[in-house]
C-alpha atoms as a printed R data frame, in Angstrom:
    type eleno elety resid chain resno       x      y      z
1   ATOM     1    CA   MET     A     1 -23.498 28.198 32.465
2   ATOM     2    CA   SER     A     2 -25.064 31.597 33.008
3   ATOM     3    CA   GLU     A     3 -27.385 33.085 30.474
4   ATOM     4    CA   GLY     A     4 -25.578 35.490 28.170
5   ATOM     5    CA   ASN     A     5 -26.194 37.463 25.022
6   ATOM     6    CA   GLY     A     6 -24.826 34.766 22.730
7   ATOM     7    CA   ALA     A     7 -21.589 36.640 22.106
8   ATOM     8    CA   GLN     A     8 -18.233 34.938 22.501
9   ATOM     9    CA   GLU     A     9 -16.207 38.109 22.898
10  ATOM    10    CA   LEU     A    10 -13.663 36.388 25.142
11  ATOM    11    CA   ALA     A    11 -13.144 33.319 22.961
12  ATOM    12    CA   GLY     A    12  -9.517 32.207 22.978
13  ATOM    13    CA   THR     A    13  -8.742 33.798 26.348
14  ATOM    14    CA   ALA     A    14  -7.936 32.213 29.703
15  ATOM    15    CA   ALA     A    15  -8.947 33.491 33.131
16  ATOM    16    CA   VAL     A    16  -8.213 32.819 36.782
17  ATOM    17    CA   VAL     A    17 -10.971 33.786 39.227
18  ATOM    18    CA   THR     A    18  -9.973 33.436 42.862
19  ATOM    19    CA   GLY     A    19 -12.599 32.244 45.300
20  ATOM    20    CA   SER     A    20 -14.847 31.167 42.442
21  ATOM    21    CA   ASN     A    21 -16.596 28.282 44.154
22  ATOM    22    CA   ARG     A    22 -19.595 30.355 45.263
23  ATOM    23    CA   ASN     A    23 -21.401 33.704 45.284
24  ATOM    24    CA   ILE     A    24 -19.785 36.564 43.326
25  ATOM    25    CA   GLY     A    25 -16.700 34.588 42.335
26  ATOM    26    CA   ARG     A    26 -18.840 31.798 40.942
27  ATOM    27    CA   GLY     A    27 -21.013 34.276 39.047
28  ATOM    28    CA   ILE     A    28 -17.985 35.961 37.468
29  ATOM    29    CA   ALA     A    29 -16.479 32.614 36.458
30  ATOM    30    CA   LEU     A    30 -19.742 31.587 34.785
31  ATOM    31    CA   ALA     A    31 -20.057 34.937 33.005
32  ATOM    32    CA   LEU     A    32 -16.502 34.814 31.656
33  ATOM    33    CA   ALA     A    33 -17.031 31.232 30.491
34  ATOM    34    CA   ASP     A    34 -20.294 32.272 28.824
35  ATOM    35    CA   ALA     A    35 -18.252 34.870 26.929
36  ATOM    36    CA   GLY     A    36 -15.906 32.138 25.701
37  ATOM    37    CA   ALA     A    37 -13.046 32.293 28.201
38  ATOM    38    CA   ALA     A    38 -11.444 29.158 29.576
39  ATOM    39    CA   VAL     A    39 -11.557 29.509 33.361
40  ATOM    40    CA   VAL     A    40  -9.570 28.215 36.311
41  ATOM    41    CA   ILE     A    41 -11.967 27.728 39.213
42  ATOM    42    CA   ASN     A    42 -10.184 28.341 42.502
43  ATOM    43    CA   ALA     A    43 -11.069 27.521 46.089
44  ATOM    44    CA   HIS     A    44  -9.109 26.866 49.229
45  ATOM    45    CA   LEU     A    45 -11.185 24.204 50.998
46  ATOM    46    CA   SER     A    46 -14.481 23.511 49.202
47  ATOM    47    CA   ARG     A    47 -13.433 21.263 46.325
48  ATOM    48    CA   ASP     A    48 -16.949 19.886 45.854
49  ATOM    49    CA   LEU     A    49 -18.348 23.367 45.263
50  ATOM    50    CA   ALA     A    50 -15.484 24.247 42.932
51  ATOM    51    CA   GLU     A    51 -15.995 21.045 40.937
52  ATOM    52    CA   GLY     A    52 -19.684 21.918 40.679
53  ATOM    53    CA   VAL     A    53 -18.893 25.285 39.074
54  ATOM    54    CA   ALA     A    54 -16.425 23.699 36.667
55  ATOM    55    CA   ASN     A    55 -19.033 21.103 35.715
56  ATOM    56    CA   GLU     A    56 -21.584 23.843 35.032
57  ATOM    57    CA   ILE     A    57 -19.148 25.373 32.576
58  ATOM    58    CA   THR     A    58 -18.089 22.181 30.846
59  ATOM    59    CA   ASP     A    59 -21.669 20.875 30.686
60  ATOM    60    CA   GLY     A    60 -22.522 24.070 28.803
61  ATOM    61    CA   GLY     A    61 -19.743 23.516 26.285
62  ATOM    62    CA   GLY     A    62 -17.096 25.688 27.943
63  ATOM    63    CA   ARG     A    63 -13.620 24.931 29.278
64  ATOM    64    CA   ALA     A    64 -12.769 24.932 32.974
65  ATOM    65    CA   ILE     A    65 -10.466 23.267 35.461
66  ATOM    66    CA   VAL     A    66 -10.317 23.341 39.245
67  ATOM    67    CA   HIS     A    67  -7.137 24.316 41.049
68  ATOM    68    CA   MET     A    68  -7.246 24.315 44.828
69  ATOM    69    CA   ALA     A    69  -4.975 26.922 46.387
70  ATOM    70    CA   ASP     A    70  -4.672 29.214 49.382
71  ATOM    71    CA   VAL     A    71  -4.123 32.536 47.644
72  ATOM    72    CA   THR     A    72  -2.401 33.970 50.711
73  ATOM    73    CA   ASP     A    73   0.430 31.462 50.223
74  ATOM    74    CA   GLU     A    74   3.108 32.528 47.737
75  ATOM    75    CA   ALA     A    75   3.987 29.027 46.535
76  ATOM    76    CA   GLN     A    76   0.364 28.007 46.096
77  ATOM    77    CA   VAL     A    77  -0.364 31.186 44.147
78  ATOM    78    CA   ALA     A    78   2.499 30.379 41.778
79  ATOM    79    CA   GLY     A    79   0.947 26.966 41.218
80  ATOM    80    CA   LEU     A    80  -2.489 28.480 40.564
81  ATOM    81    CA   ILE     A    81  -1.247 30.845 37.873
82  ATOM    82    CA   GLN     A    82   0.942 28.166 36.318
83  ATOM    83    CA   ALA     A    83  -2.051 25.817 36.155
84  ATOM    84    CA   ALA     A    84  -3.802 28.255 33.818
85  ATOM    85    CA   VAL     A    85  -0.727 28.582 31.624
86  ATOM    86    CA   ASP     A    86  -0.151 24.824 31.488
87  ATOM    87    CA   GLU     A    87  -3.781 23.956 30.738
88  ATOM    88    CA   PHE     A    88  -4.819 26.823 28.492
89  ATOM    89    CA   GLY     A    89  -1.546 28.054 27.033
90  ATOM    90    CA   GLY     A    90  -1.473 31.449 28.715
91  ATOM    91    CA   LEU     A    91  -3.351 33.880 30.911
92  ATOM    92    CA   ASP     A    92  -5.350 36.914 29.811
93  ATOM    93    CA   ILE     A    93  -7.632 37.690 32.757
94  ATOM    94    CA   LEU     A    94  -7.161 37.744 36.517
95  ATOM    95    CA   VAL     A    95 -10.053 38.376 38.890
96  ATOM    96    CA   ASN     A    96  -9.010 38.934 42.526
97  ATOM    97    CA   ASN     A    97 -12.142 38.097 44.472
98  ATOM    98    CA   VAL     A    98 -11.048 36.490 47.764
99  ATOM    99    CA   ALA     A    99 -11.755 38.478 50.934
100 ATOM   100    CA   ALA     A   100 -12.390 37.840 54.625
101 ATOM   101    CA   ARG     A   101 -15.049 40.079 56.143
102 ATOM   102    CA   LYS     A   102 -15.623 40.559 59.849
103 ATOM   103    CA   GLN     A   103 -17.785 42.835 61.996
104 ATOM   104    CA   THR     A   104 -16.116 44.040 65.179
105 ATOM   105    CA   LEU     A   105 -15.611 47.272 67.046
106 ATOM   106    CA   MET     A   106 -12.058 48.546 66.620
107 ATOM   107    CA   ALA     A   107 -11.546 48.357 70.391
108 ATOM   108    CA   ASP     A   108 -12.514 44.677 70.306
109 ATOM   109    CA   THR     A   109 -10.525 43.776 67.190
110 ATOM   110    CA   SER     A   110  -7.595 41.518 67.909
111 ATOM   111    CA   TYR     A   111  -4.376 41.906 65.989
112 ATOM   112    CA   GLU     A   112  -4.964 38.405 64.621
113 ATOM   113    CA   ASP     A   113  -8.370 39.466 63.244
114 ATOM   114    CA   TRP     A   114  -6.807 42.582 61.719
115 ATOM   115    CA   ARG     A   115  -4.069 40.571 60.044
116 ATOM   116    CA   GLU     A   116  -6.534 37.958 58.785
117 ATOM   117    CA   VAL     A   117  -8.474 40.619 56.882
118 ATOM   118    CA   MET     A   118  -5.346 42.348 55.529
119 ATOM   119    CA   VAL     A   119  -3.788 39.083 54.385
120 ATOM   120    CA   SER     A   120  -7.001 37.804 52.823
121 ATOM   121    CA   VAL     A   121  -7.713 41.001 50.872
122 ATOM   122    CA   LEU     A   122  -4.416 42.790 50.233
123 ATOM   123    CA   ASP     A   123  -1.805 40.047 50.357
124 ATOM   124    CA   SER     A   124  -3.826 37.718 48.128
125 ATOM   125    CA   THR     A   125  -4.342 40.443 45.538
126 ATOM   126    CA   PHE     A   126  -0.654 41.344 45.611
127 ATOM   127    CA   LEU     A   127   0.533 37.750 45.301
128 ATOM   128    CA   CYS     A   128  -1.856 36.787 42.508
129 ATOM   129    CA   THR     A   129  -1.250 39.969 40.553
130 ATOM   130    CA   ARG     A   130   2.521 39.761 40.807
131 ATOM   131    CA   ALA     A   131   2.506 36.130 39.663
132 ATOM   132    CA   ALA     A   132   0.142 36.883 36.775
133 ATOM   133    CA   ILE     A   133   1.849 39.986 35.362
134 ATOM   134    CA   PRO     A   134   4.435 38.253 33.118
135 ATOM   135    CA   HIS     A   135   1.687 36.176 31.509
136 ATOM   136    CA   LEU     A   136  -0.671 39.136 31.139
137 ATOM   137    CA   ILE     A   137   2.138 41.050 29.421
138 ATOM   138    CA   ALA     A   138   2.632 38.118 27.041
139 ATOM   139    CA   SER     A   139  -1.097 38.139 26.328
140 ATOM   140    CA   GLY     A   140  -0.980 41.625 24.855
141 ATOM   141    CA   ARG     A   141  -4.525 42.383 26.056
142 ATOM   142    CA   GLY     A   142  -4.524 41.503 29.730
143 ATOM   143    CA   SER     A   143  -7.223 42.460 32.220
144 ATOM   144    CA   ILE     A   144  -7.169 42.555 36.001
145 ATOM   145    CA   VAL     A   145 -10.397 43.006 37.939
146 ATOM   146    CA   ASN     A   146 -10.185 43.516 41.696
147 ATOM   147    CA   LEU     A   147 -13.179 43.243 44.004
148 ATOM   148    CA   GLY     A   148 -13.494 46.118 46.438
149 ATOM   149    CA   GLY     A   149 -16.437 47.104 48.622
150 ATOM   150    CA   VAL     A   150 -18.523 50.019 49.841
151 ATOM   151    CA   SER     A   151 -16.922 50.002 53.280
152 ATOM   152    CA   GLY     A   152 -13.791 51.482 51.695
153 ATOM   153    CA   PHE     A   153 -15.745 54.567 50.577
154 ATOM   154    CA   ALA     A   154 -18.327 55.188 53.307
155 ATOM   155    CA   GLY     A   155 -18.272 55.422 57.078
156 ATOM   156    CA   VAL     A   156 -19.271 51.894 58.052
157 ATOM   157    CA   PRO     A   157 -19.196 50.959 61.743
158 ATOM   158    CA   LEU     A   158 -17.701 47.638 62.844
159 ATOM   159    CA   ARG     A   159 -15.707 47.388 59.607
160 ATOM   160    CA   SER     A   160 -12.572 49.480 60.089
161 ATOM   161    CA   HIS     A   161 -10.302 46.586 59.131
162 ATOM   162    CA   VAL     A   162 -12.375 45.721 56.056
163 ATOM   163    CA   ALA     A   163 -12.627 49.405 55.095
164 ATOM   164    CA   THR     A   164  -8.855 49.767 55.304
165 ATOM   165    CA   ALA     A   165  -8.234 46.729 53.135
166 ATOM   166    CA   LYS     A   166 -10.862 47.607 50.536
167 ATOM   167    CA   ALA     A   167  -9.652 51.201 50.261
168 ATOM   168    CA   GLY     A   168  -6.189 49.755 49.729
169 ATOM   169    CA   ILE     A   169  -7.500 47.659 46.846
170 ATOM   170    CA   SER     A   170  -8.810 50.780 45.121
171 ATOM   171    CA   GLY     A   171  -5.468 52.516 45.599
172 ATOM   172    CA   MET     A   172  -3.574 49.520 44.270
173 ATOM   173    CA   THR     A   173  -5.889 49.446 41.257
174 ATOM   174    CA   GLY     A   174  -5.073 53.008 40.272
175 ATOM   175    CA   SER     A   175  -1.338 52.609 40.674
176 ATOM   176    CA   LEU     A   176  -1.220 49.343 38.752
177 ATOM   177    CA   ALA     A   177  -3.353 50.760 35.950
178 ATOM   178    CA   VAL     A   178  -0.719 53.395 35.215
179 ATOM   179    CA   GLU     A   179   2.195 50.998 35.703
180 ATOM   180    CA   LEU     A   180   0.774 48.319 33.402
181 ATOM   181    CA   ALA     A   181  -0.787 50.566 30.753
182 ATOM   182    CA   PRO     A   182   2.304 50.377 28.486
183 ATOM   183    CA   HIS     A   183   1.682 46.630 28.280
184 ATOM   184    CA   ASN     A   184  -1.971 47.094 27.249
185 ATOM   185    CA   ILE     A   185  -3.165 45.654 30.553
186 ATOM   186    CA   THR     A   186  -6.254 47.222 32.071
187 ATOM   187    CA   VAL     A   187  -6.763 47.216 35.847
188 ATOM   188    CA   ASN     A   188 -10.114 48.046 37.387
189 ATOM   189    CA   CYS     A   189 -11.957 47.577 40.659
190 ATOM   190    CA   ILE     A   190 -15.604 46.633 41.137
191 ATOM   191    CA   SER     A   191 -17.069 47.834 44.425
192 ATOM   192    CA   PRO     A   192 -20.261 45.880 45.202
193 ATOM   193    CA   GLY     A   193 -22.887 47.006 47.666
194 ATOM   194    CA   HIS     A   194 -25.632 44.836 49.132
195 ATOM   195    CA   ILE     A   195 -25.604 41.830 46.814
196 ATOM   196    CA   ASP     A   196 -28.112 39.017 47.235
197 ATOM   197    CA   THR     A   197 -25.780 36.205 48.305
198 ATOM   198    CA   SER     A   198 -25.425 33.923 51.300
199 ATOM   199    CA   HIS     A   199 -24.123 36.130 54.125
200 ATOM   200    CA   ASP     A   200 -22.176 34.227 56.771
201 ATOM   201    CA   GLY     A   201 -23.353 35.608 60.095
202 ATOM   202    CA   GLY     A   202 -26.328 37.427 58.591
203 ATOM   203    CA   LEU     A   203 -26.760 40.658 56.637
204 ATOM   204    CA   PRO     A   204 -24.197 43.293 57.680
205 ATOM   205    CA   LYS     A   205 -25.597 46.025 59.931
206 ATOM   206    CA   HIS     A   206 -24.883 48.878 57.495
207 ATOM   207    CA   PHE     A   207 -27.155 47.249 54.915
208 ATOM   208    CA   GLN     A   208 -29.822 46.624 57.548
209 ATOM   209    CA   ASP     A   209 -29.751 50.268 58.639
210 ATOM   210    CA   LYS     A   210 -29.781 51.834 55.173
211 ATOM   211    CA   THR     A   211 -31.105 50.570 51.870
212 ATOM   212    CA   ALA     A   212 -29.901 51.584 48.433
213 ATOM   213    CA   PRO     A   213 -31.853 54.364 46.659
214 ATOM   214    CA   LEU     A   214 -32.826 51.832 43.987
215 ATOM   215    CA   GLY     A   215 -34.687 50.008 46.742
216 ATOM   216    CA   ARG     A   216 -33.314 46.500 46.383
217 ATOM   217    CA   ALA     A   217 -30.275 44.325 46.731
218 ATOM   218    CA   GLY     A   218 -28.092 43.807 43.701
219 ATOM   219    CA   THR     A   219 -27.631 40.446 42.076
220 ATOM   220    CA   VAL     A   220 -24.530 38.365 41.523
221 ATOM   221    CA   GLU     A   221 -25.306 38.524 37.810
222 ATOM   222    CA   GLU     A   222 -25.034 42.320 37.844
223 ATOM   223    CA   ILE     A   223 -21.554 42.155 39.348
224 ATOM   224    CA   ALA     A   224 -20.585 39.400 36.914
225 ATOM   225    CA   ALA     A   225 -21.845 41.383 33.936
226 ATOM   226    CA   THR     A   226 -19.677 44.331 34.985
227 ATOM   227    CA   ALA     A   227 -16.608 42.093 35.209
228 ATOM   228    CA   ARG     A   228 -17.395 40.568 31.813
229 ATOM   229    CA   PHE     A   229 -17.639 44.002 30.245
230 ATOM   230    CA   LEU     A   230 -14.376 45.203 31.786
231 ATOM   231    CA   CYS     A   231 -12.559 42.130 30.467
232 ATOM   232    CA   GLY     A   232 -14.106 42.341 27.022
233 ATOM   233    CA   PRO     A   233 -13.376 44.464 23.953
234 ATOM   234    CA   GLY     A   234 -15.820 47.168 25.055
235 ATOM   235    CA   GLY     A   235 -13.821 47.820 28.223
236 ATOM   236    CA   ARG     A   236 -10.358 48.231 26.722
237 ATOM   237    CA   TYR     A   237 -10.278 52.025 27.228
238 ATOM   238    CA   ILE     A   238 -11.332 51.806 30.872
239 ATOM   239    CA   THR     A   239  -8.528 51.466 33.394
240 ATOM   240    CA   GLY     A   240  -7.733 52.610 36.912
241 ATOM   241    CA   GLU     A   241 -11.404 52.930 37.772
242 ATOM   242    CA   THR     A   242 -13.383 51.844 40.808
243 ATOM   243    CA   ILE     A   243 -16.878 51.109 39.542
244 ATOM   244    CA   HIS     A   244 -19.568 51.177 42.211
245 ATOM   245    CA   VAL     A   245 -22.294 48.619 41.639
246 ATOM   246    CA   ASN     A   246 -24.415 49.317 44.677
247 ATOM   247    CA   GLY     A   247 -27.647 51.015 43.631
248 ATOM   248    CA   GLY     A   248 -26.377 54.392 44.850
249 ATOM   249    CA   TRP     A   249 -25.874 53.164 48.436
250 ATOM   250    CA   HIS     A   250 -22.527 54.837 49.117
251 ATOM   251    CA   ILE     A   251 -23.613 58.312 47.962
252 ATOM   252    CA   ASN     A   252 -26.989 58.308 49.712
253 ATOM   253    CA   ILE     A   253 -26.898 60.354 52.933
254 ATOM   254    CA   ALA     A   254 -30.583 59.976 53.723
C-alpha cells in the first residue's frame, strides 16, 4: 500500500475506482485503501495488473477485490457497482478515472476516433455515476471524484476531441454537485497536468512544448492525495469544483 499519514479517515467506507490497474487510477486506489476504504479494483483487460494492485492492498492489511468490467457497457457497469455493494455492504466513493486519449488533427480525426474518446470519457462517467447514485444516497456521505484534464481548459493542439470530453466532465461535475447536494454527496473534478506516468505513444506535444511553472512533472501520489482529501472528512464542504493539479501549467502563457 502507499505511504500515508497513519490516519484511517475513510475506515468503514467502500470505493470503486475505475481503471485502477495502473498509473493514476492505481495510485488513487492505494491512497483510498491507505485511508481505510475497502476498494474495488477495476480494469477492462489487464486482470494481472488489477490483481497486483488488489494484492498490494490486502498484503498491507486493507480490503480489496477485483472486478473486471468495460465501463462503457451499461450491463457491465451495473455489475461493477453491485460487486462493491455485495462485497462491502454499500458504496460511499466513486472515482471515474477511465479515459481514452488520442493526438490527431481535427481534419484527420475519424468519426470512430471521436466517438471512442467521447464514449470512454463521458459515457463511462455517466453510466458509473448513474448506477452508483442510489447507493451513494444510502451512504449519507457519498463522494464522487471525476478525472478531467488540462486540455479542457487550455488551447491544446491535436486534442480537440479530448478537450471536448474533458470540458464536459467539468460541466457534469458542477451540475451533479448541485443536484446531489441535498443527499450530502459531494462531486468534484481533479484536472491533472503533466503527471509522471507511462505515456502510451510518448509524452504529449503540449507538455513537450511548455513546462509547468513549478518546473517538473507531477506525481501520481499528488493526484491520489487530492482524491483522498476530497473523499475524506476535510473535503466535505468542497463540491462542484475542478481542482487543477498541474503546477500552474494551464495558466502560464509564457
